[in-house]
C-alpha positions as CSV (number, residue, x, y, z in Angstrom):
1,M,-33.7,-0.9,-18.1
2,K,-33.4,-4.6,-19.3
3,D,-30.3,-3.5,-21.4
4,L,-28.7,-2.3,-18.0
5,E,-29.5,-5.7,-16.2
6,K,-26.8,-7.3,-18.4
7,Y,-24.1,-4.9,-16.9
8,V,-25.4,-5.2,-13.2
9,N,-26.7,-8.6,-12.8
10,E,-25.9,-10.9,-15.6
11,L,-22.0,-10.5,-15.2
12,P,-19.5,-12.7,-17.5
13,L,-17.2,-14.5,-15.5
14,H,-14.3,-12.0,-15.9
15,T,-16.4,-9.3,-14.6
16,Q,-17.2,-11.5,-11.6
17,A,-13.5,-12.3,-11.0
18,F,-12.7,-8.6,-11.2
19,F,-15.3,-7.8,-8.5
20,S,-14.6,-10.5,-6.2
21,L,-10.9,-9.4,-6.4
22,V,-12.1,-5.8,-5.6
23,E,-14.3,-6.8,-2.8
24,A,-11.8,-9.1,-1.2
25,T,-9.2,-6.5,-1.4
26,A,-11.2,-3.9,0.0
27,N,-12.1,-6.3,3.1
28,L,-8.2,-6.9,3.6
29,V,-7.6,-3.2,3.4
30,D,-10.3,-2.5,5.9
31,V,-9.0,-4.8,8.4
32,S,-5.5,-3.1,8.0
33,E,-7.0,0.3,8.1
34,K,-9.0,-0.4,11.3
35,Y,-5.8,-1.7,12.8
36,W,-3.9,1.7,12.0
37,Q,-6.7,3.9,13.3
38,S,-7.0,1.8,16.5
39,K,-3.4,2.9,17.0
40,G,-4.2,6.5,16.2
41,L,-2.2,6.2,12.9
42,N,-2.8,6.6,9.2
43,G,-2.6,3.7,6.9
44,A,-1.6,5.7,4.0
45,R,1.2,7.2,5.8
46,I,2.4,3.7,7.2
47,R,2.4,2.6,3.6
48,I,4.7,5.6,2.5
49,L,7.3,4.5,5.2
50,V,7.1,0.7,4.2
51,E,7.8,1.8,0.4
52,I,10.6,4.1,1.5
53,M,12.1,1.0,3.7
54,K,11.7,-1.3,0.5
55,E,14.0,0.9,-1.2
56,G,16.5,0.7,1.4
57,G,15.4,3.7,3.5
58,T,15.7,6.5,0.8
59,I,13.7,7.1,-2.4
60,L,13.2,9.8,-5.0
61,P,9.6,11.4,-4.7
62,S,8.8,10.6,-8.1
63,I,9.4,6.7,-7.6
64,L,7.6,6.9,-4.4
65,A,4.6,8.6,-6.2
66,K,4.6,5.9,-8.6
67,K,4.6,3.0,-6.2
68,I,1.8,4.4,-4.2
69,G,-0.1,5.5,-7.3
70,V,-0.3,9.2,-6.9
71,T,0.8,12.3,-8.8
72,K,4.1,13.9,-8.2
73,A,2.2,16.8,-7.0
74,N,0.3,15.0,-4.5
75,I,3.3,13.2,-3.0
76,S,4.6,16.5,-1.7
77,L,1.5,17.0,0.2
78,L,1.5,13.5,1.6
79,L,4.9,13.9,2.7
80,I,4.5,17.2,4.9
81,P,2.7,15.4,8.1
82,L,5.3,12.6,7.9
83,E,8.2,15.2,7.9
84,N,6.5,17.3,10.5
85,D,6.3,14.2,12.8
86,E,10.0,13.7,12.0
87,L,9.3,10.2,10.4
88,I,10.9,11.2,7.2
89,R,13.4,13.8,6.0
90,R,14.1,15.4,2.9
91,A,17.4,16.2,1.3
92,S,19.1,17.3,-1.7
93,H,20.1,14.5,-4.1
94,P,23.9,13.7,-3.5
95,N,24.5,13.6,-7.2
96,D,21.9,16.0,-8.7
97,G,21.2,19.1,-6.5
98,R,18.1,19.6,-8.3
99,K,16.6,16.6,-7.0
100,T,15.3,15.7,-3.7
101,V,15.4,12.3,-1.8
102,I,13.4,11.1,0.9
103,S,14.9,9.3,3.8
104,I,13.1,7.2,6.8
105,T,14.3,8.4,10.1
106,R,15.2,6.2,13.1
107,E,11.7,7.5,14.5
108,G,9.9,6.3,11.4
109,Q,12.0,2.9,11.6
110,S,10.9,2.5,15.2
111,L,7.3,3.4,14.5
112,L,7.1,0.6,11.7
113,L,9.0,-2.0,14.0
114,K,6.5,-1.3,16.9
115,Y,3.5,-1.6,14.9
116,L,4.1,-3.6,11.6
117,P,4.4,-7.2,13.3
118,E,0.9,-7.0,14.9
119,N,-0.6,-5.6,11.7
120,R,0.9,-8.4,9.6
121,Q,-0.4,-10.7,12.1
122,E,-3.9,-9.5,11.9
123,I,-3.8,-9.8,8.0
124,A,-2.5,-13.3,8.2
125,E,-5.4,-14.4,10.5
126,K,-7.8,-13.2,7.8
127,M,-5.7,-15.0,5.1
128,K,-5.8,-18.3,6.9
129,V,-9.1,-19.3,5.1
130,L,-6.4,-20.4,2.4
131,D,-3.7,-23.1,2.8
132,E,-0.1,-22.7,1.7
133,Q,-0.7,-24.1,-1.9
134,E,-3.8,-22.0,-2.3
135,L,-1.6,-18.9,-1.1
136,K,0.9,-19.6,-3.7
137,Q,-1.4,-20.2,-6.5
138,L,-3.2,-16.8,-5.5
139,I,0.2,-15.0,-5.5
140,L,1.1,-16.6,-9.0
141,L,-2.4,-15.5,-10.5
142,L,-2.1,-12.1,-9.1
143,N,1.3,-11.6,-10.4
144,K,0.1,-12.6,-13.9
145,L,-2.6,-10.0,-13.6
146,R,0.1,-7.4,-12.7
147,K,2.1,-8.0,-15.7
148,K,-0.7,-7.5,-18.2
């Protein structure tokens, strides 16, 4: 039991930093999820729509899967409700008929435009504990971790 304590209670600095990052991220994600739920929406589906928009409104399913951290098989399942709600559409790739492209519809864009501003404001409120310089430093540090 004593041997286990060093992995649970006596954490080295890098492990403390990791868990602090995980907990802070979970708290912020929770704020966002509660917002989407209060609007009767699913945060994961919104994220898919946002990722499609980041790519100019059209994306390959394999790239989308990589961006959101799911398998190619799972992305198909995640897209079904969005397609049923007419927030996205699937079409054959213009240059390679074996591939499919995903595009956000006007309805999908309207949904984002309606709700993203308020969601982003709620996140900004939680982030106000950091001043501008601290936010820039945080972004720099997180980008450094991402590149490793």
